C-alpha positions in Angstrom: 11.4 13.7 -20.5 12.6 15.7 -23.5 9.1 16.5 -24.7 8.5 18.3 -21.5 11.0 21.0 -22.5 8.6 22.2 -25.3 5.5 21.8 -23.1 3.1 24.6 -22.5 2.3 23.1 -19.1 2.9 19.9 -17.2 1.1 18.1 -14.4 2.1 15.4 -12.0 0.3 12.7 -10.0 1.9 10.6 -7.2 0.2 7.2 -6.6 0.8 4.7 -3.8 1.2 0.9 -4.5 -2.6 0.5 -4.4 -3.0 3.1 -7.2 -4.5 5.7 -4.9 -3.5 9.3 -5.6 -1.5 10.8 -2.7 -0.5 14.1 -4.3 -1.2 15.9 -7.6 -0.7 19.3 -9.2 1.0 21.3 -11.9 4.7 21.3 -12.2 6.6 24.5 -11.8 7.5 26.3 -15.0 10.9 26.4 -16.5 12.3 23.2 -14.9 11.7 24.2 -11.3 11.8 21.6 -8.6 8.8 19.7 -7.3 8.5 19.6 -3.6 6.0 17.2 -2.0 5.8 15.6 1.5 4.8 12.0 1.6 4.2 11.0 5.2 3.9 7.3 4.9 6.7 4.9 3.9 5.9 2.6 0.9 6.3 2.2 -2.8 5.1 5.1 -5.0 5.0 6.2 -8.7 5.5 9.7 -10.0 3.5 10.2 -13.2 4.2 13.3 -15.3 2.1 14.5 -18.3 3.4 17.3 -20.5 1.0 19.2 -22.7 2.2 20.8 -26.0 -0.6 21.9 -28.1 -2.9 18.9 -28.8 -0.1 16.5 -27.9 0.5 14.8 -24.5 3.6 13.1 -23.4 3.6 10.9 -20.4 6.3 9.3 -18.2 6.4 7.5 -14.9 9.1 6.9 -12.3 8.8 4.4 -9.4 10.3 5.4 -6.0 10.3 4.3 -2.4 9.8 6.3 0.8 11.6 4.7 3.8 11.2 5.1 7.6 15.0 4.6 7.9 17.2 1.5 8.0 15.3 -1.8 8.4 16.0 -3.1 11.9 14.6 -6.1 13.9 14.9 -6.7 17.7 13.7 -9.5 19.9 14.0 -9.8 23.6 12.8 -12.1 26.4 11.3 -10.8 29.6 13.2 -13.4 31.6 16.9 -14.2 31.9 16.3 -17.9 32.1 13.4 -20.3 32.5 12.3 -23.8 33.5 10.3 -26.4 31.6 6.6 -25.5 32.0 7.2 -21.7 32.3 5.5 -19.3 30.0 8.0 -17.2 28.1 7.1 -13.8 26.5 9.2 -12.6 23.6 8.9 -9.0 22.6 9.4 -8.2 18.9 10.3 -4.7 17.5 10.4 -3.7 13.9 11.7 -0.3 12.8 12.5 1.3 9.4 12.3 -0.1 6.0 9.7 0.5 3.2 6.2 -0.5 4.0 4.8 -3.1 4.0 7.3 -4.9 6.1 6.7 -8.7 6.5 7.8 -10.3 9.7 8.4 -14.0 10.0 8.8 -15.2 13.6 10.0 -18.6 14.7 10.5 -19.9 18.2 12.0 -23.2 19.0 13.5 -25.3 21.8 16.0 -28.0 20.9 14.7 -29.3 17.6 11.0 -28.7 18.4 9.3 -25.6 16.9 7.0 -23.9 19.5 5.8 -21.1 17.3 6.1 -20.3 13.6 4.2 -17.5 11.9 5.0 -16.2 8.4 3.4 -12.8 8.6 3.3 -12.1 12.3 1.8 -8.8 13.4 2.0 -9.4 17.1 4.5 -7.4 19.2 4.6 -10.1 21.9 4.6 -13.9 21.5 4.0 -16.3 24.3 5.2 -19.9 24.4 5.5 -22.5 27.1 9.0 -24.0 27.7 9.0 -27.8 27.3 10.2 -30.2 30.0 13.0 -32.5 28.8 15.7 -34.4 30.7 18.5 -32.0 29.7 19.2 -28.3 29.8 18.1 -26.7 26.6 17.5 -23.2 25.3 14.5 -21.5 23.7 15.4 -19.3 20.7 13.3 -16.7 19.1 14.1 -15.4 15.6 12.4 -12.5 13.8 13.1 -12.1 10.0 12.0 -9.0 8.2 11.6 -8.3 4.5 10.4 -4.9 3.3 8.6 -3.9 0.1 12.0 -3.4 -1.7 13.3 -6.9 -0.8 15.7 -5.6 1.9 16.0 -8.1 4.7 17.4 -8.4 8.3 16.9 -10.6 11.3 17.4 -10.7 15.1 17.6 -13.6 17.4 17.4 -14.1 21.2 18.3 -17.3 23.1 17.0 -18.0 26.6 18.6 -20.8 28.7 16.0 -23.3 30.0 16.4 -26.0 32.6 14.2 -28.9 33.7 12.7 -28.4 37.2 13.6 -31.9 38.3 17.3 -31.2 38.2 17.6 -28.1 40.3 15.7 -25.4 42.2 15.0 -22.0 40.8 17.4 -20.5 43.3 20.2 -22.8 42.2 19.5 -22.1 38.5 19.5 -18.3 39.1 22.8 -18.6 41.0 24.3 -20.5 38.0 22.9 -17.8 35.7 24.6 -14.9 37.7 27.8 -15.6 35.7 26.0 -15.5 32.3 25.8 -12.3 30.4 
């Protein structure tokens, strides 16, 4: 901002995405550095006003504060299941620029058991379906942060029908699966 070089004084305001002021003050004289701690990730705008006599010059710069790399994790509390069992999938989101949207889909075969576009739950429960063949239940979490960065994680859980084998037989089979 060239006009700021001739300014008698300059002030700054930092606003969050909702337009709320999170920091404000005068800028250091003679081109010093502005230091400000913003504790919450998100999208912000730095607005600077330079005063030179009766004139004012304004400029604004958008920026983002991140909590680190955007990462998604999903895990099941069981190693395997049978049709009719309740399955609990745990979801974990870290990093990114707030707000982070989380789309969770859980399916078995070609049947969707759970689908939520903006899921805020950290655990999702579904019931495994009973079919004539062995299938798996898959949970996928897809994240998108405020800057458009995206990532996903997926967990598949083998599932068998109770009619075909006992729990002990199934677990014995699963001992070889990593």
